[in-house]
The first five atom37 places (N, CA, C, CB, O) and aatype in JSON, in Angstrom:
{
  "aatype": [12, 16, 0, 0, 6, 16, 7, 6, 1, 14, 0, 14, 10, 7, 10, 11, 0, 5, 10, 19, 1, 13, 19, 0, 9, 7, 0, 19, 0, 0, 7, 19, 3, 10, 7, 19, 18, 0, 7, 10, 10, 0, 10, 7, 19, 17, 0, 14, 10, 0, 11, 0, 19, 15, 13, 9, 10, 7, 16, 16, 16, 0, 18, 10, 10, 2, 1, 1, 13, 16, 13, 0, 15, 15, 15, 7, 7, 0, 7, 11, 13, 10, 7, 13, 19, 10, 10, 18, 7, 15, 16, 13, 0, 19, 2, 19, 7, 19, 0, 15, 10, 19, 10, 18, 19, 12, 7, 0, 14, 15, 19, 3, 14, 7, 19, 10, 0, 7, 13, 10, 15, 17, 13, 19, 0, 5, 0, 4, 0, 16, 16, 9, 2, 13, 19, 19, 12, 1, 16, 19, 9, 13, 1, 3],
  "atom_mask": [
    [1, 1, 1, 1, 1],
    [1, 1, 1, 1, 1],
    [1, 1, 1, 1, 1],
    [1, 1, 1, 1, 1],
    [1, 1, 1, 1, 1],
    [1, 1, 1, 1, 1],
    [1, 1, 1, 0, 1],
    [1, 1, 1, 1, 1],
    [1, 1, 1, 1, 1],
    [1, 1, 1, 1, 1],
    [1, 1, 1, 1, 1],
    [1, 1, 1, 1, 1],
    [1, 1, 1, 1, 1],
    [1, 1, 1, 0, 1],
    [1, 1, 1, 1, 1],
    [1, 1, 1, 1, 1],
    [1, 1, 1, 1, 1],
    [1, 1, 1, 1, 1],
    [1, 1, 1, 1, 1],
    [1, 1, 1, 1, 1],
    [1, 1, 1, 1, 1],
    [1, 1, 1, 1, 1],
    [1, 1, 1, 1, 1],
    [1, 1, 1, 1, 1],
    [1, 1, 1, 1, 1],
    [1, 1, 1, 0, 1],
    [1, 1, 1, 1, 1],
    [1, 1, 1, 1, 1],
    [1, 1, 1, 1, 1],
    [1, 1, 1, 1, 1],
    [1, 1, 1, 0, 1],
    [1, 1, 1, 1, 1],
    [1, 1, 1, 1, 1],
    [1, 1, 1, 1, 1],
    [1, 1, 1, 0, 1],
    [1, 1, 1, 1, 1],
    [1, 1, 1, 1, 1],
    [1, 1, 1, 1, 1],
    [1, 1, 1, 0, 1],
    [1, 1, 1, 1, 1],
    [1, 1, 1, 1, 1],
    [1, 1, 1, 1, 1],
    [1, 1, 1, 1, 1],
    [1, 1, 1, 0, 1],
    [1, 1, 1, 1, 1],
    [1, 1, 1, 1, 1],
    [1, 1, 1, 1, 1],
    [1, 1, 1, 1, 1],
    [1, 1, 1, 1, 1],
    [1, 1, 1, 1, 1],
    [1, 1, 1, 1, 1],
    [1, 1, 1, 1, 1],
    [1, 1, 1, 1, 1],
    [1, 1, 1, 1, 1],
    [1, 1, 1, 1, 1],
    [1, 1, 1, 1, 1],
    [1, 1, 1, 1, 1],
    [1, 1, 1, 0, 1],
    [1, 1, 1, 1, 1],
    [1, 1, 1, 1, 1],
    [1, 1, 1, 1, 1],
    [1, 1, 1, 1, 1],
    [1, 1, 1, 1, 1],
    [1, 1, 1, 1, 1],
    [1, 1, 1, 1, 1],
    [1, 1, 1, 1, 1],
    [1, 1, 1, 1, 1],
    [1, 1, 1, 1, 1],
    [1, 1, 1, 1, 1],
    [1, 1, 1, 1, 1],
    [1, 1, 1, 1, 1],
    [1, 1, 1, 1, 1],
    [1, 1, 1, 1, 1],
    [1, 1, 1, 1, 1],
    [1, 1, 1, 1, 1],
    [1, 1, 1, 0, 1],
    [1, 1, 1, 0, 1],
    [1, 1, 1, 1, 1],
    [1, 1, 1, 0, 1],
    [1, 1, 1, 1, 1],
    [1, 1, 1, 1, 1],
    [1, 1, 1, 1, 1],
    [1, 1, 1, 0, 1],
    [1, 1, 1, 1, 1],
    [1, 1, 1, 1, 1],
    [1, 1, 1, 1, 1],
    [1, 1, 1, 1, 1],
    [1, 1, 1, 1, 1],
    [1, 1, 1, 0, 1],
    [1, 1, 1, 1, 1],
    [1, 1, 1, 1, 1],
    [1, 1, 1, 1, 1],
    [1, 1, 1, 1, 1],
    [1, 1, 1, 1, 1],
    [1, 1, 1, 1, 1],
    [1, 1, 1, 1, 1],
    [1, 1, 1, 0, 1],
    [1, 1, 1, 1, 1],
    [1, 1, 1, 1, 1],
    [1, 1, 1, 1, 1],
    [1, 1, 1, 1, 1],
    [1, 1, 1, 1, 1],
    [1, 1, 1, 1, 1],
    [1, 1, 1, 1, 1],
    [1, 1, 1, 1, 1],
    [1, 1, 1, 1, 1],
    [1, 1, 1, 0, 1],
    [1, 1, 1, 1, 1],
    [1, 1, 1, 1, 1],
    [1, 1, 1, 1, 1],
    [1, 1, 1, 1, 1],
    [1, 1, 1, 1, 1],
    [1, 1, 1, 1, 1],
    [1, 1, 1, 0, 1],
    [1, 1, 1, 1, 1],
    [1, 1, 1, 1, 1],
    [1, 1, 1, 1, 1],
    [1, 1, 1, 0, 1],
    [1, 1, 1, 1, 1],
    [1, 1, 1, 1, 1],
    [1, 1, 1, 1, 1],
    [1, 1, 1, 1, 1],
    [1, 1, 1, 1, 1],
    [1, 1, 1, 1, 1],
    [1, 1, 1, 1, 1],
    [1, 1, 1, 1, 1],
    [1, 1, 1, 1, 1],
    [1, 1, 1, 1, 1],
    [1, 1, 1, 1, 1],
    [1, 1, 1, 1, 1],
    [1, 1, 1, 1, 1],
    [1, 1, 1, 1, 1],
    [1, 1, 1, 1, 1],
    [1, 1, 1, 1, 1],
    [1, 1, 1, 1, 1],
    [1, 1, 1, 1, 1],
    [1, 1, 1, 1, 1],
    [1, 1, 1, 1, 1],
    [1, 1, 1, 1, 1],
    [1, 1, 1, 1, 1],
    [1, 1, 1, 1, 1],
    [1, 1, 1, 1, 1],
    [1, 1, 1, 1, 1],
    [1, 1, 1, 1, 1]
  ],
  "atom_positions": [
    [[-10.72, -19.02, 15.3], [-9.42, -19.11, 15.61], [-8.83, -20.46, 15.5], [-9.25, -18.62, 16.82], [-9.33, -21.5, 15.94]],
    [[-7.74, -20.35, 14.87], [-6.63, -21.55, 14.39], [-6.48, -22.45, 15.42], [-5.11, -21.03, 14.05], [-6.79, -22.08, 16.55]],
    [[-5.91, -24.0, 15.15], [-5.51, -24.1, 16.37], [-4.29, -23.84, 16.92], [-5.73, -25.03, 16.64], [-4.14, -24.23, 18.08]],
    [[-3.09, -23.12, 16.22], [-2.21, -22.28, 16.52], [-2.49, -21.6, 17.17], [-1.75, -21.8, 15.87], [-1.43, -21.26, 17.7]],
    [[-3.91, -20.6, 17.94], [-4.29, -19.25, 18.53], [-4.49, -19.99, 19.37], [-5.3, -18.19, 18.1], [-3.87, -19.77, 20.41]],
    [[-5.3, -21.05, 19.34], [-5.7, -21.33, 20.85], [-4.74, -22.57, 21.63], [-7.4, -21.84, 20.84], [-4.74, -23.14, 22.72]],
    [[-4.15, -22.58, 20.7], [-2.97, -23.61, 21.53], [-2.79, -25.2, 21.4], [0.0, 0.0, 0.0], [-1.86, -25.9, 21.8]],
    [[-4.14, -25.62, 20.6], [-4.53, -26.7, 20.47], [-3.55, -27.66, 19.36], [-5.89, -26.46, 20.16], [-2.84, -27.05, 18.56]],
    [[-3.55, -28.77, 19.36], [-2.33, -29.63, 18.55], [-3.53, -29.46, 16.95], [-1.88, -31.92, 19.43], [-4.72, -29.54, 17.24]],
    [[-3.22, -29.26, 15.5], [-3.84, -29.82, 14.61], [-4.12, -31.4, 14.48], [-3.27, -29.38, 13.68], [-3.28, -32.2, 14.88]],
    [[-5.16, -31.75, 14.0], [-6.01, -32.64, 13.6], [-4.42, -33.69, 12.98], [-7.42, -31.91, 12.36], [-3.71, -33.31, 12.05]],
    [[-4.22, -34.86, 13.69], [-2.99, -35.3, 12.83], [-3.68, -36.06, 11.43], [-1.89, -36.47, 13.81], [-4.67, -36.79, 11.39]],
    [[-2.82, -35.63, 10.35], [-3.15, -36.22, 9.18], [-3.38, -37.72, 8.86], [-2.29, -35.83, 8.47], [-2.74, -38.59, 9.46]],
    [[-4.19, -37.98, 8.0], [-4.36, -39.0, 7.55], [-3.24, -39.96, 6.61], [0.0, 0.0, 0.0], [-2.65, -39.42, 5.67]],
    [[-3.05, -41.09, 6.87], [-2.2, -42.07, 5.96], [-1.76, -41.61, 4.83], [-2.84, -43.2, 5.58], [-0.54, -41.54, 4.81]],
    [[-2.54, -41.1, 3.42], [-1.83, -40.57, 2.39], [-1.34, -38.96, 2.71], [-2.74, -40.71, 1.12], [-0.38, -38.42, 2.17]],
    [[-1.99, -38.53, 3.43], [-0.92, -37.11, 3.32], [0.39, -36.84, 4.23], [-1.77, -35.8, 3.69], [1.23, -35.94, 4.15]],
    [[0.29, -37.92, 5.09], [1.22, -38.34, 5.88], [2.43, -38.74, 4.83], [0.65, -39.48, 6.81], [3.5, -38.14, 4.74]],
    [[2.12, -39.62, 4.23], [2.81, -40.24, 2.96], [3.88, -39.41, 1.96], [1.66, -40.65, 2.05], [5.05, -39.43, 1.58]],
    [[2.35, -38.49, 1.79], [3.34, -37.6, 0.76], [3.99, -36.09, 0.99], [2.51, -37.4, -0.5], [4.56, -35.29, 0.24]],
    [[3.57, -36.09, 2.58], [4.99, -35.02, 3.11], [6.0, -36.05, 3.39], [4.76, -33.93, 4.73], [7.19, -35.86, 3.13]],
    [[5.59, -37.05, 3.88], [7.29, -37.82, 3.99], [8.12, -37.82, 3.09], [7.4, -39.2, 4.18], [9.24, -37.32, 3.23]],
    [[7.56, -38.56, 1.68], [8.3, -38.61, 0.34], [9.06, -36.95, 0.3], [7.01, -38.95, -1.15], [10.28, -36.83, 0.31]],
    [[8.24, -35.91, 0.27], [8.72, -34.43, 0.17], [9.9, -34.37, 0.66], [7.94, -33.43, 0.85], [10.97, -34.36, 0.05]],
    [[9.6, -34.32, 2.31], [10.78, -33.93, 3.07], [11.78, -35.05, 3.1], [10.41, -33.53, 4.48], [12.9, -34.76, 3.53]],
    [[11.56, -36.24, 2.72], [12.5, -37.14, 2.49], [13.55, -36.89, 1.32], [0.0, 0.0, 0.0], [14.76, -37.07, 1.45]],
    [[12.87, -36.39, 0.02], [13.61, -36.03, -0.88], [14.51, -34.94, -0.42], [12.87, -35.73, -1.93], [15.72, -35.08, -0.58]],
    [[13.94, -33.63, 0.26], [14.99, -32.74, 0.78], [16.34, -33.46, 2.12], [13.94, -31.43, 1.48], [17.34, -32.83, 2.47]],
    [[16.07, -34.45, 2.48], [17.12, -34.86, 3.66], [17.83, -36.14, 2.52], [16.16, -35.6, 5.57], [19.05, -36.31, 2.52]],
    [[17.29, -36.65, 1.96], [18.39, -37.43, 0.86], [19.08, -36.34, -0.04], [17.54, -38.59, -0.3], [20.2, -36.64, -0.46]],
    [[18.56, -35.07, -0.39], [19.46, -34.26, -1.13], [20.96, -33.76, -0.11], [0.0, 0.0, 0.0], [22.15, -33.77, -0.41]],
    [[20.43, -33.45, 0.87], [21.55, -33.44, 2.15], [22.71, -34.47, 2.34], [20.79, -33.63, 3.44], [23.93, -34.32, 2.19]],
    [[21.73, -35.88, 2.84], [22.68, -36.73, 2.5], [23.47, -37.0, 1.12], [22.17, -37.68, 2.81], [24.7, -37.01, 1.09]],
    [[22.81, -37.18, 0.18], [23.06, -37.4, -1.09], [24.72, -36.64, -1.22], [21.74, -36.73, -2.07], [25.82, -37.11, -1.52]],
    [[24.19, -35.13, -0.78], [25.18, -34.16, -1.26], [26.28, -34.22, -0.28], [0.0, 0.0, 0.0], [27.32, -33.78, -0.78]],
    [[26.4, -34.55, 0.78], [27.69, -34.68, 1.84], [28.04, -35.88, 1.83], [27.49, -34.33, 3.33], [29.2, -36.0, 2.21]],
    [[27.42, -37.09, 1.49], [28.24, -38.31, 1.09], [29.32, -38.2, -0.1], [27.26, -39.37, 0.69], [30.51, -38.54, -0.08]],
    [[28.48, -37.57, -1.23], [29.31, -37.37, -2.58], [30.84, -36.6, -2.39], [28.33, -36.38, -3.65], [32.02, -36.91, -2.51]],
    [[30.14, -35.53, -2.06], [31.38, -34.55, -1.33], [32.19, -35.07, -0.51], [0.0, 0.0, 0.0], [33.31, -34.56, -0.57]],
    [[32.06, -35.99, 0.33], [33.26, -36.39, 1.2], [33.67, -37.33, 0.65], [33.12, -36.71, 2.56], [34.86, -37.55, 0.83]],
    [[32.91, -38.34, -0.28], [33.53, -39.72, -0.86], [34.86, -38.5, -2.05], [31.8, -41.14, -2.06], [36.05, -38.8, -2.03]],
    [[34.37, -37.29, -2.9], [35.07, -37.06, -3.41], [36.74, -36.22, -2.77], [34.23, -36.62, -4.16], [37.79, -35.95, -3.35]],
    [[36.34, -36.05, -1.49], [37.36, -35.68, -1.17], [38.51, -36.89, -0.25], [36.88, -34.48, -0.51], [39.34, -36.47, 0.56]],
    [[38.35, -38.2, -0.53], [38.97, -39.32, -0.49], [38.51, -40.05, 0.95], [0.0, 0.0, 0.0], [39.07, -41.08, 1.32]],
    [[37.31, -39.32, 1.82], [37.04, -39.88, 2.91], [36.91, -41.36, 2.81], [36.0, -39.3, 3.39], [36.29, -41.74, 1.82]],
    [[37.36, -42.35, 3.66], [37.18, -43.9, 3.82], [35.37, -43.8, 3.81], [38.05, -44.67, 5.54], [34.64, -43.24, 4.63]],
    [[34.98, -44.72, 2.34], [33.15, -44.48, 2.55], [32.28, -45.27, 3.61], [32.34, -44.93, 1.14], [31.17, -45.41, 3.1]],
    [[32.3, -45.89, 4.98], [31.91, -46.05, 5.8], [31.76, -44.55, 6.67], [32.55, -47.08, 6.16], [30.69, -44.31, 7.23]],
    [[32.52, -43.9, 6.73], [33.18, -42.89, 7.21], [31.85, -41.87, 6.66], [34.89, -42.71, 6.61], [30.76, -41.68, 7.19]],
    [[32.39, -41.35, 5.47], [31.41, -40.77, 4.71], [29.97, -41.15, 4.83], [31.75, -40.94, 3.52], [29.13, -40.27, 5.0]],
    [[29.65, -42.37, 4.76], [27.65, -42.59, 5.08], [27.4, -42.47, 6.49], [26.87, -44.38, 4.67], [26.27, -42.42, 6.98]],
    [[28.81, -42.41, 7.31], [27.87, -41.96, 8.82], [27.63, -40.93, 8.89], [28.36, -42.08, 10.12], [26.53, -40.69, 9.4]],
    [[28.31, -39.97, 8.53], [28.24, -38.27, 8.76], [26.99, -37.93, 8.1], [29.56, -37.3, 8.02], [26.15, -37.12, 8.5]],
    [[26.94, -38.96, 6.54], [25.73, -38.17, 5.83], [24.56, -38.39, 6.36], [25.52, -38.45, 4.44], [23.75, -37.47, 6.36]],
    [[24.29, -39.36, 6.78], [23.12, -40.34, 7.34], [22.82, -39.37, 8.4], [23.53, -42.05, 7.91], [21.78, -38.71, 8.36]],
    [[23.46, -39.29, 9.1], [23.4, -38.16, 10.6], [22.85, -36.88, 10.61], [24.76, -37.75, 11.14], [22.14, -36.38, 11.48]],
    [[23.48, -36.14, 9.0], [23.12, -34.88, 8.76], [21.79, -35.38, 8.18], [24.12, -33.96, 7.85], [20.79, -35.0, 8.81]],
    [[21.59, -36.08, 7.22], [20.0, -36.62, 6.55], [19.14, -36.71, 7.49], [0.0, 0.0, 0.0], [18.27, -35.85, 7.6]],
    [[19.17, -37.2, 7.88], [18.51, -37.89, 8.99], [17.97, -36.91, 10.11], [19.51, -38.89, 9.62], [16.81, -36.64, 10.4]],
    [[18.79, -36.6, 10.48], [18.32, -35.27, 11.55], [17.19, -34.24, 10.91], [19.79, -34.2, 11.92], [16.2, -33.68, 11.38]],
    [[18.12, -34.31, 9.05], [17.14, -32.76, 8.74], [15.55, -33.49, 8.66], [17.65, -31.73, 6.74], [14.55, -32.83, 8.94]],
    [[15.46, -34.85, 8.28], [14.31, -35.26, 8.41], [13.31, -35.5, 9.46], [14.44, -35.99, 8.0], [12.1, -35.25, 9.4]],
    [[14.12, -36.13, 10.61], [13.42, -35.95, 11.6], [13.08, -34.52, 12.12], [13.98, -36.64, 12.44], [12.08, -34.69, 12.82]],
    [[13.37, -33.34, 12.13], [13.11, -32.08, 12.28], [11.79, -31.91, 11.7], [14.12, -31.26, 11.74], [10.74, -31.85, 12.33]],
    [[11.93, -31.86, 10.66], [10.91, -31.48, 9.24], [9.79, -32.5, 9.54], [11.72, -31.81, 7.42], [8.61, -32.13, 9.54]],
    [[10.16, -33.82, 9.8], [8.84, -34.67, 9.82], [8.04, -34.7, 10.95], [9.08, -35.99, 9.59], [6.81, -34.76, 10.93]],
    [[8.77, -34.66, 11.98], [8.12, -33.72, 13.1], [7.41, -32.69, 13.21], [8.76, -33.33, 13.68], [6.29, -32.83, 13.71]],
    [[7.82, -31.46, 12.81], [6.69, -30.36, 12.34], [5.45, -30.62, 11.74], [7.17, -29.54, 11.42], [4.34, -30.61, 12.27]],
    [[5.9, -30.93, 10.15], [5.21, -30.91, 8.68], [4.32, -32.1, 9.03], [6.33, -31.16, 7.17], [3.09, -32.04, 8.95]],
    [[5.02, -33.26, 9.44], [4.45, -34.96, 8.87], [3.56, -35.36, 9.8], [5.66, -36.32, 8.79], [2.49, -35.87, 9.45]],
    [[3.87, -35.18, 11.01], [3.4, -35.73, 11.86], [2.64, -34.88, 13.34], [4.45, -36.53, 12.02], [2.54, -35.25, 14.51]],
    [[2.27, -33.76, 12.73], [2.15, -32.75, 13.79], [2.45, -32.87, 15.22], [0.99, -32.4, 13.79], [1.48, -32.83, 15.97]],
    [[3.34, -32.98, 15.62], [4.16, -32.9, 16.81], [5.11, -31.53, 17.16], [5.03, -34.09, 16.68], [6.33, -31.37, 17.18]],
    [[4.23, -30.84, 17.37], [5.24, -29.37, 18.23], [6.09, -29.82, 19.39], [4.13, -28.04, 19.1], [6.9, -28.96, 19.74]],
    [[6.11, -30.69, 19.91], [6.52, -31.0, 20.67], [7.62, -32.78, 20.91], [5.41, -30.63, 21.19], [7.16, -33.92, 20.82]],
    [[9.24, -32.35, 21.27], [9.56, -33.04, 20.79], [9.55, -34.3, 22.1], [0.0, 0.0, 0.0], [9.69, -35.49, 21.82]],
    [[9.38, -33.86, 23.36], [9.6, -34.66, 24.55], [10.75, -35.38, 25.06], [0.0, 0.0, 0.0], [11.81, -35.52, 24.46]],
    [[10.54, -35.71, 25.94], [11.59, -36.82, 26.13], [11.66, -38.3, 25.88], [11.82, -36.82, 27.23], [12.68, -38.99, 25.92]],
    [[10.28, -38.73, 25.57], [9.99, -40.03, 25.18], [10.23, -40.0, 23.42], [0.0, 0.0, 0.0], [10.68, -40.95, 22.78]],
    [[9.84, -38.72, 22.87], [10.09, -38.83, 21.55], [11.45, -38.58, 21.29], [9.29, -38.02, 20.81], [11.87, -38.94, 20.19]],
    [[12.25, -38.02, 22.09], [13.36, -38.13, 21.93], [14.27, -39.56, 21.88], [13.64, -37.37, 22.73], [15.02, -40.12, 21.08]],
    [[13.92, -39.7, 22.78], [14.76, -41.32, 22.91], [14.21, -41.86, 22.15], [14.77, -42.28, 24.18], [15.13, -42.51, 21.66]],
    [[13.11, -42.21, 21.47], [13.03, -43.14, 20.35], [13.38, -42.53, 19.54], [0.0, 0.0, 0.0], [13.49, -43.37, 18.65]],
    [[13.87, -40.98, 18.83], [14.43, -41.1, 17.71], [15.37, -41.49, 17.72], [14.48, -40.35, 17.13], [15.75, -42.14, 16.76]],
    [[16.35, -41.22, 19.02], [17.79, -41.86, 19.22], [17.77, -43.35, 18.89], [18.33, -41.69, 20.79], [18.37, -43.84, 17.93]],
    [[17.1, -43.96, 19.66], [17.0, -45.67, 19.3], [16.68, -45.87, 17.61], [15.48, -46.5, 20.33], [17.34, -46.57, 16.84]],
    [[15.74, -45.22, 17.35], [15.08, -45.31, 15.57], [16.66, -45.3, 14.99], [13.82, -43.5, 14.8], [17.36, -46.22, 14.59]],
    [[16.93, -43.75, 15.13], [18.14, -43.43, 14.11], [19.25, -44.37, 14.72], [18.68, -41.65, 14.06], [19.98, -44.88, 13.87]],
    [[19.47, -44.64, 15.76], [20.62, -45.67, 15.9], [20.54, -47.22, 15.55], [0.0, 0.0, 0.0], [21.58, -47.88, 15.5]],
    [[19.09, -47.91, 15.27], [19.35, -49.03, 14.46], [19.37, -48.67, 12.98], [18.35, -50.06, 14.72], [20.08, -49.36, 12.25]],
    [[18.46, -47.36, 12.31], [18.69, -47.53, 11.17], [20.27, -46.6, 10.86], [17.32, -47.13, 10.41], [20.62, -46.72, 9.69]],
    [[20.89, -46.03, 11.43], [22.3, -45.88, 11.27], [23.21, -47.38, 11.14], [22.75, -45.01, 12.56], [24.12, -47.45, 10.32]],
    [[22.98, -48.13, 11.72], [23.71, -49.5, 11.7], [23.23, -50.28, 10.2], [23.18, -50.49, 13.21], [24.09, -50.73, 9.45]],
    [[21.73, -50.37, 9.87], [21.32, -50.8, 9.13], [22.28, -49.75, 7.71], [19.75, -50.85, 9.48], [23.17, -50.21, 6.99]],
    [[21.89, -48.73, 7.69], [22.37, -47.86, 6.28], [23.46, -47.84, 6.07], [22.14, -46.54, 6.13], [23.83, -48.01, 4.91]],
    [[24.24, -47.65, 6.93], [25.69, -47.67, 6.83], [26.48, -49.6, 7.11], [26.21, -46.35, 8.24], [27.69, -49.75, 7.26]],
    [[25.84, -50.39, 7.12], [25.84, -51.79, 6.99], [25.8, -52.0, 5.35], [0.0, 0.0, 0.0], [26.67, -52.31, 4.53]],
    [[24.56, -51.74, 5.26], [23.95, -51.76, 3.51], [24.36, -51.14, 2.93], [22.74, -51.49, 3.03], [24.12, -51.44, 1.76]],
    [[25.21, -49.9, 3.07], [26.11, -49.09, 1.93], [27.42, -49.91, 1.62], [26.6, -47.47, 2.49], [28.1, -49.89, 0.59]],
    [[27.6, -50.74, 2.92], [29.08, -50.98, 3.02], [28.85, -52.56, 1.9], [29.79, -51.21, 5.07], [29.59, -52.87, 0.98]],
    [[27.87, -53.15, 2.28], [27.7, -54.74, 1.96], [27.26, -54.71, -0.04], [25.97, -55.53, 3.28], [27.29, -55.64, -0.84]],
    [[26.97, -53.53, -0.22], [26.68, -53.31, -1.57], [27.72, -52.86, -2.6], [25.72, -52.43, -1.57], [27.84, -53.28, -3.75]],
    [[28.63, -51.7, -1.86], [30.24, -51.94, -2.44], [30.83, -52.94, -2.32], [31.19, -51.22, -1.97], [31.65, -53.39, -3.12]],
    [[30.5, -53.39, -1.33], [31.2, -54.97, -1.1], [31.21, -56.0, -2.68], [30.01, -55.96, 0.28], [32.04, -56.31, -3.53]],
    [[30.14, -56.17, -2.46], [29.08, -57.04, -3.56], [29.55, -56.64, -5.08], [27.2, -56.51, -3.36], [30.06, -57.36, -5.94]],
    [[29.27, -55.56, -5.11], [29.79, -55.15, -6.27], [31.32, -54.63, -6.45], [28.96, -54.23, -6.62], [31.75, -53.91, -7.35]],
    [[31.98, -55.18, -5.4], [33.84, -55.44, -5.79], [34.57, -53.94, -5.86], [0.0, 0.0, 0.0], [35.71, -53.78, -6.31]],
    [[33.68, -52.78, -5.29], [34.39, -51.75, -5.45], [34.87, -51.41, -4.43], [33.89, -50.88, -5.95], [34.12, -51.61, -3.48]],
    [[35.99, -50.88, -4.14], [36.9, -50.35, -2.92], [36.12, -49.12, -2.09], [38.46, -49.71, -3.56], [35.49, -48.18, -2.57]],
    [[36.4, -49.5, -0.51], [35.68, -48.38, 0.11], [36.22, -47.06, 0.34], [35.3, -48.74, 1.24], [35.67, -46.28, 1.12]],
    [[37.64, -46.67, -0.53], [37.78, -45.6, -0.47], [37.58, -45.44, -2.08], [38.97, -45.21, 0.29], [38.03, -46.26, -2.89]],
    [[36.82, -44.23, -2.43], [37.01, -44.27, -4.15], [36.11, -44.74, -4.37], [38.06, -44.96, -4.93], [36.87, -45.45, -5.03]],
    [[35.33, -45.07, -4.49], [34.49, -46.42, -4.97], [33.92, -46.09, -6.24], [33.23, -46.91, -3.95], [33.39, -47.03, -6.83]],
    [[33.88, -44.71, -6.94], [33.68, -44.58, -8.47], [32.3, -43.92, -7.88], [0.0, 0.0, 0.0], [31.85, -43.89, -6.73]],
    [[31.84, -43.43, -9.02], [30.28, -42.33, -8.86], [28.96, -43.32, -8.88], [30.02, -41.04, -10.5], [27.98, -43.31, -8.14]],
    [[29.25, -44.06, -9.84], [28.16, -45.13, -9.86], [27.91, -46.24, -8.32], [28.67, -46.11, -11.25], [27.0, -46.37, -7.5]],
    [[29.31, -46.91, -8.55], [28.84, -47.37, -7.07], [28.5, -46.97, -5.71], [29.45, -47.92, -6.76], [27.86, -47.43, -4.76]],
    [[29.34, -45.71, -6.05], [29.21, -44.96, -4.59], [27.54, -44.79, -4.62], [0.0, 0.0, 0.0], [26.89, -45.28, -3.7]],
    [[26.71, -43.91, -5.96], [25.6, -43.89, -5.73], [24.99, -45.34, -5.47], [25.09, -43.19, -6.7], [24.5, -45.53, -4.36]],
    [[24.99, -46.28, -6.3], [23.99, -46.94, -5.91], [24.17, -47.63, -4.58], [23.68, -47.76, -6.87], [23.18, -48.05, -3.97]],
    [[25.06, -47.73, -4.25], [25.28, -48.44, -2.41], [24.75, -47.05, -1.39], [27.6, -48.9, -1.88], [24.46, -47.34, -0.22]],
    [[24.64, -45.72, -1.79], [23.99, -44.99, -1.39], [22.52, -45.09, -1.37], [24.4, -44.18, -1.84], [21.98, -44.99, -0.27]],
    [[21.75, -45.26, -2.45], [20.57, -45.41, -3.24], [20.0, -46.64, -1.88], [20.88, -46.04, -5.23], [19.23, -46.47, -0.94]],
    [[20.68, -47.65, -2.27], [19.99, -49.17, -1.93], [19.8, -48.98, -0.21], [21.24, -50.78, -2.41], [18.73, -49.25, 0.33]],
    [[21.06, -48.46, 0.58], [20.93, -48.25, 1.74], [19.85, -47.02, 2.05], [22.23, -48.1, 2.19], [19.06, -47.26, 2.97]],
    [[19.77, -46.2, 1.63], [18.75, -45.0, 1.8], [17.29, -45.58, 1.81], [18.89, -43.86, 0.52], [16.5, -45.18, 2.67]],
    [[16.8, -46.75, 0.66], [15.64, -47.04, 0.56], [15.19, -47.93, 1.73], [15.47, -47.53, -0.65], [14.06, -47.85, 2.21]],
    [[16.33, -48.94, 2.23], [15.92, -49.55, 3.51], [15.86, -48.82, 4.55], [16.64, -50.49, 3.88], [15.03, -49.3, 5.31]],
    [[16.41, -47.74, 5.04], [16.55, -46.87, 6.33], [14.59, -46.18, 5.88], [18.43, -45.31, 6.26], [13.52, -46.54, 6.38]],
    [[14.72, -45.69, 5.36], [13.63, -44.82, 4.91], [12.55, -45.74, 4.85], [13.87, -44.07, 3.55], [11.62, -44.97, 4.62]],
    [[12.1, -46.8, 4.89], [11.13, -47.56, 4.92], [11.12, -47.99, 6.35], [11.22, -48.58, 3.92], [10.03, -48.4, 6.77]],
    [[12.01, -47.97, 7.08], [12.21, -48.16, 8.5], [11.39, -47.4, 9.31], [13.49, -47.9, 8.87], [10.44, -47.67, 10.05]],
    [[12.23, -45.94, 8.88], [11.76, -45.01, 9.59], [10.75, -44.65, 9.48], [12.25, -44.23, 9.61], [10.3, -44.25, 10.56]],
    [[9.75, -44.51, 8.27], [8.16, -44.51, 8.41], [7.85, -45.23, 9.22], [7.36, -44.84, 7.37], [7.72, -44.94, 10.41]],
    [[7.64, -46.45, 8.66], [6.72, -47.27, 9.61], [6.76, -46.78, 11.26], [7.24, -48.92, 9.5], [5.75, -46.57, 11.93]],
    [[8.37, -46.62, 11.83], [8.51, -46.77, 13.05], [7.84, -45.42, 13.48], [9.94, -47.08, 13.45], [7.04, -45.31, 14.42]],
    [[8.3, -44.33, 12.61], [7.7, -43.07, 13.15], [6.03, -43.07, 13.31], [8.13, -41.87, 12.14], [5.54, -42.55, 14.31]],
    [[5.46, -43.49, 12.62], [3.96, -43.22, 12.12], [3.63, -44.44, 13.47], [3.43, -43.68, 10.0], [2.82, -44.15, 14.35]],
    [[4.18, -45.45, 13.47], [3.53, -46.62, 14.69], [4.13, -46.34, 15.92], [3.86, -48.31, 14.42], [3.52, -46.87, 16.85]],
    [[5.0, -45.77, 16.19], [5.68, -45.66, 17.52], [5.85, -44.51, 18.14], [6.82, -46.09, 17.49], [5.35, -44.3, 19.24]],
    [[6.66, -43.55, 17.41], [7.33, -41.97, 17.94], [5.95, -41.54, 17.88], [8.65, -40.91, 16.83], [5.36, -41.37, 18.94]],
    [[5.29, -41.31, 16.65], [4.28, -39.97, 16.63], [3.05, -40.68, 16.49], [4.48, -38.75, 15.32], [2.22, -40.43, 15.62]],
    [[2.95, -41.5, 17.3], [1.88, -42.63, 17.48], [0.15, -41.5, 17.66], [2.45, -43.82, 19.33], [-0.91, -41.57, 17.04]],
    [[0.56, -40.66, 18.69], [-0.56, -39.68, 18.98], [-0.95, -39.06, 18.17], [-0.41, -38.87, 19.76], [-1.86, -38.25, 18.39]]
  ]
}
């Protein structure tokens, strides 16, 4: 019988397996984030608002997939959901702030910053948020 058939949780994955899955899922979530961000910028949406919306959609995708496939947690639970809200609230601020800072440093406008500046600001912000998310998910939210 498998763990699913007996109702038992599967054994947690090791660090290497978690990192591989986290990166693969991160690529999917990053595609959601970048696609929404680029689409909203193309529509003329103010860059910080576009980044906020894209971040929320991308990180929600990442959380749901990582909970299921990376950290083998079948239940969200109120504590895990609160941890998710706190983590993503924090990384939301980091993500939008870093993206805005990169645009500022590059001298790019916050409305229609251009493809290169828009992508670079998204990439740097995403790298910061992804690092924070993995460490906190692994060591705090899904540590069981």
